[in-house]
N, C-alpha and C positions, 0 to 999 in steps of 0.2 A: 354669608355669615348670619348666624342666628344668635340673638342676645338672650341670655338667661341669668337670673339672679341665682348664684350658686354658693353654697358653703365650700370652703377650700377642699375638704375631703371629697365632696361631690364633684368638684372640678377635676380633681386628680383622676377619679374613675372615668369621667366623661372624656378626659384627654387620652386615657389608655384605650378606651373603646374606639375613639377616633383614629388611634394609631394602629389599630388592628390586633389588639391583644386577643389571645385565644384561651389561655388558662390563667385563672386567678385563684390564689389560695392565701389564707391568713388566719390569724387567731385574734379574737377581740381584745382590745386594750385601749383605753382612753389615752391620747386623743386620736387614735387611728381608726376606730371602729366603723365610722360611717362610710369609709371607702368601700369595704366589702358590701355593706348594706345598700349602697348605691348600685353596685354591679347587680346585686340580687333583684333590686327593684326594676332596673332597666331591662333585664332579661334580653340583652343584646344577642342577636342571632350568632351562633357559632362560638359563643363564649361560655366556657365551663367555669363555674364559680363554686368555691367551697370554703366553709369554716373547717380548717384542719384540726387535728387533735392538739397540736401545739405548734410553735413557730418553727422548730426544727423540721417537723414533718411538712409544714407548708412550704418552706424554702426548698426542700428536696423535691417536692411535687413540681414546683415551678421550674427547678433546674432540669428535671427529667423532660419536661415539655420543651424547654429551650434546647436541650440536646437534640431533639427531633426537628428543630428549626422553627418551632412555634414561638410567637411572642408571648411572654408570660410576665405576670406581676405577683409579688408576694408582699403582704402588708403586715405590719406589727407596730408596737410602740417601742421606745428605746430599750426598756429592760427586756422586752421580747427578743431583741437582737442578741442578748447574751445567750439565750437558749439556741438561737440559730447560728451562733458564731462558728461552731465546729464545721458544718458543711460550707459556710460562706468563705471561710479562710482557705479551704481547699479548692473551692470553686474559682477563686481568684487566680489560681494557678491553672486549673483545668480549662477554664473558659467556657463559652457557650456558642451555640450555632444561631439560634433565634434570639432576638432581643429580649433581655431579662432585666426588669426594673425591681429593685428592692426598696420598697417604700417604708421608711422608718420614721415615725412621728415622735419628735423629741418634746419634752415637757419641762421647759424652764419654769421654775417656781419653787419646787414642783407642785402642780395642782393635784395630781392623783397618781403619784408614782413613788417608788422607794428611792430613786436617785434622780440627779440632774445630769446624767452622763450625756456627753455630746457626741452624736454619731459622726460628725465631721472628723473627730479624732480617730474613730474606728476606720473611716475611709482611708485616712493616712496610714494607719497601722496595716490595713489590708492592701494598700496600693490600688484602691478602687476609686474611680471618679465619683464626685458627689455634686448634686444640684441642690441649691439652698433657696427656695422660693421666698419672696418677700410679700406675696399677696395671692389670693385665690386665682386671679387672672394669670399670674406668672406660674402658679402651680399647674394650671392647665397646659400652658405652653411647654413647661419643662417636662411634664409627663410624656408629651409627644416626642420632644427632642431626645429624651433619655433612651427611648427605644432605638432611634437611629444611631445614636452614639454607641450603644451596646453592640449593635450588629457590625458597625464599622470596626470596632476594636475587639470584638468577640470577648467582651467582658461584662459581668453584671455591673449595672450602674445604680448607685444609691440616690434616691430622691428623699430629701430630709425636710419635710415641713415641720414647723413647731406648732404648739397649741393654738396660738393666735391666728396663724394662717389656716390651720385645720378647721377651726370653728368660726372664723370670720366669714361674712358673706359679701359678695360683690357681683356686679354685672359683668359676666364673662362672655366674650365673643366666641361662639362655638363654630368651628369649621364645618362646612357642609360637605367637604370632600373627605371621605373616609379612606384610610390606607387599606388596600386589599393585599394581604400577605399570604402567599401560599405556604403551606407547611412542607418543607423539603423532604422530611422523613429522616429517621435515624440512620446514619451511615457508620458502619464499624470502623473505628480508628484506634490505634494503640493509645492515643492521647486521652481517651476517655477513662483509662484506668491509671490511677495515680500511684506511682512507685518512686522511691527515693531518687533514682537517676533522672527520671522525668521531672521530678519536683525541682531538682537542682537547675536543669535547663530552663524550665518554665519560670522559675524565679528570676533568672537573668533576663528573660524576654519581658517579663512583667515590669521590671525596673526600667528597661529600655523604652517601654511604651509611655512612661510618665512624661518624657519630653514631647512626644507626639501629641499626647493629650493636652499638655499645656499650650502647645502651638494651636491646637484645635480650638481651645477655649479663648484664645486671643481674638478670634474672629466671631465669637458668639454674641448675639444681641443682649444676652443676660449680663454681660460685663461691659461697662462703659465708663468713660470719664466725662463729667460735666465740668467744663473749664470755668474757673473763677479766680480767686485770689491766690496768694503765694502759700497760704496755709492749706494743707491737704487733709481730707477726711476720707477714710476708707470704711465702708460699711458692708455688712453681710446679713442676709435674711430680713426678718421683720424690722430690724434696726434701721434699714434703709428708709422705710416709710416715716419713722419717727424723725430721723435726721432731715429728710426732705421737707417735712412739715415745719420744723424749726427754722431751717434755712430760708424757706420761702416767707414765713411769717415775719421774721426779723431782718430779712434782706442781708443775710450774712455773706461776706465775701470769702468763699472757700472753694477749692477745687475738690469736687466730690467724685470718689471712685467707688462705683457700685460693683460688688463682687458677688455674682450669682453662682459661680462654680468655685467654691473655696478650696477644693483639692482635686487635682493639683492646681495651684494658682496659675492664672494666665500670665506667664512671666514677661512676655514682650510688652503687654499692656501695663503691667506693674512697673516695669522700667520706664515706660513713657510717663506714667503718673509721677514717679519719683523725680524725674528730670524737670518737672514743672513746679515742684513745691520745695519749700525750705524745711518743712517738718510735716509729720503725719500723726493724726489721732485716729486710732482704729476702734470702731464701735461694733461689737459683736457680742451676742449673748453666750454665756457659758465659757468654753475654753478659748484661749488665745490662738486659735488655729490660723486665722488670717494674719494676726499680729506677728507671729513667729516667722511665717513665710515671708512677709514684707521685710522684717528685720534681716533675714538671711539674704534676700535679693538685694537689699540696699547696701549690705556689707559695711554698715557704719557711715555711709555717705550722707544720710538724712536721719535726724532723730525720729524715732518711732515710739509714740506714746500709746498707752492703753491699759490693759489689766496689769501687766508686769510693772508698770510705773505707778500703779495705784491711781490712775486717772479715771478708772471705771471699775465698778464692782465685778468680782469674779464669780459671783453666784446670783441666782434669782433672775426673774424676768425683768427686762428693761421696759421703760415707759417713755412717754413724751417728756415728762418732767426730768427723768434721769438723764436722758440724752440732751435736753436743753441745758441743764446744769453743767454737764461735761463740756459741751460746745462753748458755752459762755466763759467757763474757766480757761479753756484752751485759747480762746481769742482775746482774753484779758478784758472781757466786758463784765460790768456789774450784774449780778444775778439776784433777782428778788423772788423768793418763794411765794407760792400762793398763800395769802393770809386770810382768805375768806373762811369764816367759821362755818363749817358744814355740820349738819346734825350727825350725832354719833349713831352708827348703825348697831342694832342689837346683835350680840354674839349668837350665832346659830351653829353650834358644833354638830357634826354629822351623828346620827343615831340610827339604830335599827328601827325599821318601820313598826308602827302599831300592828300587832298581829303577826309579826315576822316569826316563822317557825324556829329560826336560830335562837331567838331569846328563850323559847321554851326548852330547846335542847341544852343551852348553856345552863339554865337554871336547874334543870333536872340533874345535870352532871355535877353542879355545885352542891346540891343537896346530897347526892349519893356519895360524894367524896369529902363531906364535911369532917374535919378533924384528921384528915390523912396527910396534910401538907403536900398535896399533889402539885405537879407542875403542869400547866396548860400551854401547850405549844400551838400557835396559830398559823395562819397561812394567808394568802392573798385572795381577798374577796369581801363581800359585804360583812361577813362574819368576823373580819378583823376588828370591827367596831365592838366586838365582845370584850375588848380590853378596857373599855370605859366603865367608870362607876355607874351604877352600883353592881354590875355583873362581875367586873374584874376577872374575866375568864380567859384572857389571852396574855400570857407572860412573854412569849417570843413571837416574832414575825420577821422572817428574813427574805424569802423569795418563794415563788410558786413551787409547792411540793416539799419545801424544806422542813415544814413542821413535823413530818413523819420521821425524817432522818435526824433532825435536831433532837427529837425526843429519844432516839436511840443513843445518841452520844451522851445526853444527860443521864440516862439510865446506867450506862457503863461507868460514868464518873461517880454516880451516887447510887450504888446497888441498893435495892430495897425501897427507894423513893419512887412512887408511881408517877408515870408521865402519860398524859393523854394528849393526843395530837388531833386537832380539828382541821378538816379539809372539806371544801365544797365538792359537789359532784363534778362540775366542769374541771376544776383543778385536779381532782382525783384522776380523771382520764388524761389530762394534759401532762402531769408530771408526778403523780402520787404513786403510781403502780410500782415503779422501780424501788421506791423506799419500802413499800410493803413487802416486796420480795426479799429485800435485804434483811428486814426484821425477821421474817420466817427462816431464812437461810442461817442467820446468826442466833435464832431462837431468843430474841430480845424481848423482854417483858414490858411491852407498851400496849396501850389501847388506842386504836385508830378510830376516830369518830368521823364518819362521812355524813356531812350535812347536805342531804339530797333534797333540793327544792325545785328539781325538774328543769333547771335553766341556768344560763350564765347571767346571773342577776345583776352583778355590779356594773357591767358594761351595757346593759339594756336588753336583757332577755334573749340573747342569741342561743340557738340550739347547740347541742354537743352530742357526742356518741351515745349518751344515755337517753336522749329525748325522742329518738325514732323519727327525726325529720332533719333534712339537710338545709343548708343556707338558702336553697332555691325553693324550699317548702315541699320537697318531694319526700314522701314517706319511705323510711328505710328501717333496717333492723336496729332495734334499741338494745344496746348492751346493758346487761343487768349487773349492777355493782356487787350484789351478793355472790353471783356466779363467778365474777372476776376474782373476788377475794378468796373464794374457795379454791379456784384454780391456782392462785398464788400460794396456797397452802395454809391459809388462816382457817383454823378449825372452830374456834369459839366466836360465832357471829350472832348478833342480836339485832333484829330489825323491828323498829317501832315507829308509831306516829307520835311525834314529840308532844302533841297536845293531849295524848293519853298520859297524864302526868305520872300517876302512880306506877303504871307499867314501864314508863321510860326510866324512872328512878331505879326500879328493880333491875332493868336491863343494864344500866350503868354499874350497879353494884356487882352484878355477876361478872361483867366484863373486867372490871378492875381487880376482882378477886382471883381471876384466872391467872395461872402462872405460865406466862408465855404471851406471844402476840395474840391479841383479841381485837374485835371490832364491834362497833355499834353503828348501825345505819339508821339515822333519824330521817324519815321520809314524809314530807308535807310540802305542797307547792308554795312557791314565792307568792306573797300576798298581792304583788302587782299583777299576777296572772288571774286573780280571782275577782269575781263580782262581790260587792259587799252584800252580806246576807240580810234577810228581812228582820233579823233580830239583833239586839245589842245587849250589853251588860250595863246595869245601873247599880249604884250603891244605895241601899235602903237605910231606914232610920236606925237599924241595929249597929251601924258603924260606930266603933268606940274611939276613932281618931288615932289608932296606933300607927297608921300610915305604913304598915309593913308592905302593902302592895306597891306603894310608891317607892319606898326605900330599897326594896329588894329586886324589883323588876326594871325600873327605869323606863316603863312604857310611856311614849309621848302622849298617849291618850289619857293618862292619869295624872292629876295634880291635886294638891290640897286646896280646899276652899278657905274662905275668910274665917271659918270656925275651926280650922285645923282638921277637918275631916276630908276623906278622899272623895273626889268627884271625877266622873268619866266624861270626856268629850265625845259625844255620840257621833259626831261627824268623822272622827278618826277611828272609833271602835269597830273592830271586825268580828267581835264575838268569838275570839279564840278561846276564852274561858280560863286562860292561865291565871289571871288575877283571882278568880274564884277559888282556885286551888291553894292560893297563898293566904287568903283571908282567914284569920283564926276564929271569927265569929259568924261565918257564913252570911255576910252582909251584902254580897255581890250576887245579884240575881239576873236571869235572862228576861228580856221584855221585847215587845214589838218596837221596831224602829219607827220613829215619828216621820211622817211624810214630809 
């Protein structure tokens, strides 16, 4: 055994490599992103790794590999599972040949997501087994076990880490013996083609497998009972660590049931647990998946408390204090909250970086559409932050790619009211093209604005089909956004550098005046990819204190000084020059950066 300090996501990748994975595909999304990045860094022999166009494509790539008998893994965050749901629901009927693990990172909180959806509920919906790790160490072990289970039952298996497990670090014992799995090769079988008659039969077989899976989970080390008092506590995922810590610290007399495979529940072990206790408190983040199954298995023989009885919150991330409070209330102990006065942390709302090309694009669009009562539809990415004051340029944000189609619906509901939809370059390739085609097909009068900053910036500068490089750093063909738009039938396309302010404003004016689908491509690299230039901007003595630059741009490098005049923080300034275009008295000049 080799010991290594690993982030949870890193442990998952290393576990998969140790299990003999051959094909890995995914789409970046916090908190799952570092899994693929670890695969790319490790460059394990015989493992093909890719950032796919989107989650649906990634899952289908992994499924194809599993059809041929190769072990495969697909990674995504919980909202990415929505994109991959179509193939995964059918794949649960079709099954796989090689082991296939679907790693879906959930985001209780949520910290960086549109929803708090619980993938364990999807596993129940799809009749697929799910592993719920409580720590990086367990994530490593579960990643390995999931492949074996997948091959035994010929089903995809879901691995569901949450944000705390994904991003926590721990000392993980890595196995020195790597599984060597030969790829059997694709064999033609009628079962690979899904038809209604086959689906009917496969559904019955899938339901029958649930009992066998439950029996299998009874004997797994990830599920266990720690015997104690007559009060029972069932825990799943990261909540296990919080409960274990509280129980040990305060010497609480409870019988603890750790559930590492929440669907299907290990029924035999659950019945044994219920036979030992007079009541049960279920502690699990998000949906009452374990709670409902224990209620069903107990059949009213034992009171089951949890979210449904309002003993625990149904939303948000749990913590040591939340679990402590719930356990003390359940055991009838007096609970004292922490009363230590802690210093108030300053509020730091997320903002577009100083020098971000998206700010320049938004401001130019705002100037060009002044007085038009336009609607600005946003999307998922850094540019969602354009909704904040003072830009106020994102009126809607639903899910990836939806800005383009939401704009079409708004235009149909309010003919004559101009709608602009903003989409990033990575999101355009992931899920924007279909919406563009629909706009052209229906001849809907919208303007699509592609904010091309040459990367997938929000999740950490991952490559995409427009960057000309793969996840493994291999150079490949870079797809050109303008060419794709023209191929989709868009005729009025304007391509600009957003820092060429006047030219960009004119491009937006022409695009919104065009009757029919039009597009503006604003192209400038993410500031995180650039070295700071040798020059900066400074405010000179001509400043009149109007603070137009501060009020209209919201650049974090610009603030008013004690005299009410604008000042630029040179350590943040990237000399993008946008502020100079806003200043009415030409008081912002370029100068050499101080050493």
